[in-house]
N, C-alpha and C positions, 0 to 999 in steps of 0.2 A: 286717400282720394279714390273715388269709385272707378271701377274698371272702364266704364264708358268714357269718362272724361280723360283718363290716361290714354286710351286708344285714339280719341279725337285729338288730343294735344300732340301725340307722337305723329299722327297722320298729317297734321297741319305743319309741323316742323319739317317733315320729309318733303312735302309739297313746296314749302318756301325754300328749302335747300336746293331742290331740283330747279326751281325757277331762278334762283340766284346763279346757279351754274349756267343755265340757259342764257340769262342776261349777261353774265360775264363773257360768254362766248360771242357776244354781239347780236343776239337774237337771230340766229340763222333761220332761213326758210326751211321748214320741215317738209320734205317731199312725200306726197301720198301716192299710192299706186295709180298708174294711168288707166283711165276708163276707155276700153276699146269700143268703137261703134262702126258698124258696117253699113254702107249705103249701096243699095241696089240700083241698077240702071232703070231709068224711068222716074226716079224720085227727083224732085227739084234740087235737092242738095247735091246730087250726083254731078250735075253740070257745073256747079260751083267748085267742087273738089277737083274735078279733072280739067278745069279751065286753063290752068297754067302748065299742063303736061305732066303733072305729078298725080299720083293716085292716092295721096293722103294729105290731110291737114291736121295740125295739132293746135288746139286751143288751150292756152295755159293761163290760169288765174293764180296770181300770187297775192295773198292777203296783205302783203307789204305795200300794195298799191299799183300793181302792174297787171294788165291783161294783154296777152300777146298771141297773135295768130301766125304760125309758121307753116311753110310749105317747102318740102325738100331742103330742110335746114336753112332756109332763107326767110327772114322776117317779112311778113306781108303787112301786118298792122301791129302797132304797139301803142297802147293807151295807158296813161297814168291816171290814177284816181285817188281821191281822199274820201273819208266818210261823208263829207258834205256834198261832193260832186256825185257820189254814188246815190245819195238821197235824191238829187235832181234826176238821176236816171230812173229811180223807182217812180218818181212823180210822172215822168214822161211815159213810162211803161203803163202805169195805171190809167192815164188819160187815153192812151192808144187802145187799151182793152175796153174802156167804156165806150169810146167812139166806134169800135168794131161791133160791140153789142147793139148800139143804136142803129148803125147802118144795116146790120143783118135783120133788124126788125124785132129783136128780142125785147119784150116789154120790161123784164126785170133787169135793172142795171145794178150790179153788185156794189155795195158801199164797203170800203175798207175800214176796218176798225182802227181807231187811233192807238189803241193798246198794241195791236199787231204791228202797226208801223213803228212804234217806239221799240218794240221787241226786236224787230229786224234791224233798226238803227243801232241798238245796243250790241247786237251780235256782230255787226259790221265793225263797229268801233273796237270791240273786244279783240277780234281777230286782226285788226289793223294795228292796234297799239300794244297788245299783250303777247299773243302767240301767233306766229306767222306760219302759214301752210302754203304749199304749192299743189294745185289740183290741175291735172291735165286730162283732156279728152282727145283721143286719137281717132279721127274719122277716116276710114279707108273706103275707097270706091272700088266696088267689085266690077269685074269686066262683064 
């Protein structure tokens, strides 16, 4: 057997073994590092962050189907989604962007590619059904 096929076969077996262990553990959500973001006074987001007396908000996206917004360790908003409902959100977002371009008077209204839409939906379904991550953004309001 040529070396290329041996390396490919061994790599495939290792990936399948690791996914088998991950699946046997119940497919836990893998936490990614938190992304910090600072908001300065005068920015519109600053008023939102400081509106409840706290100086920070944490937006957490779990690809297992949960989006959560917390402030001072208290849940503000918690949304559950599936790949189908996320597709509805993408449709709404696209329509809002097109409407904004029309209202602003821009003549060129961008059309989204059907291939790009399918690629986004496949990625969402992959991370929803196969591997689960948790991505957090910590927004801190500066005085």
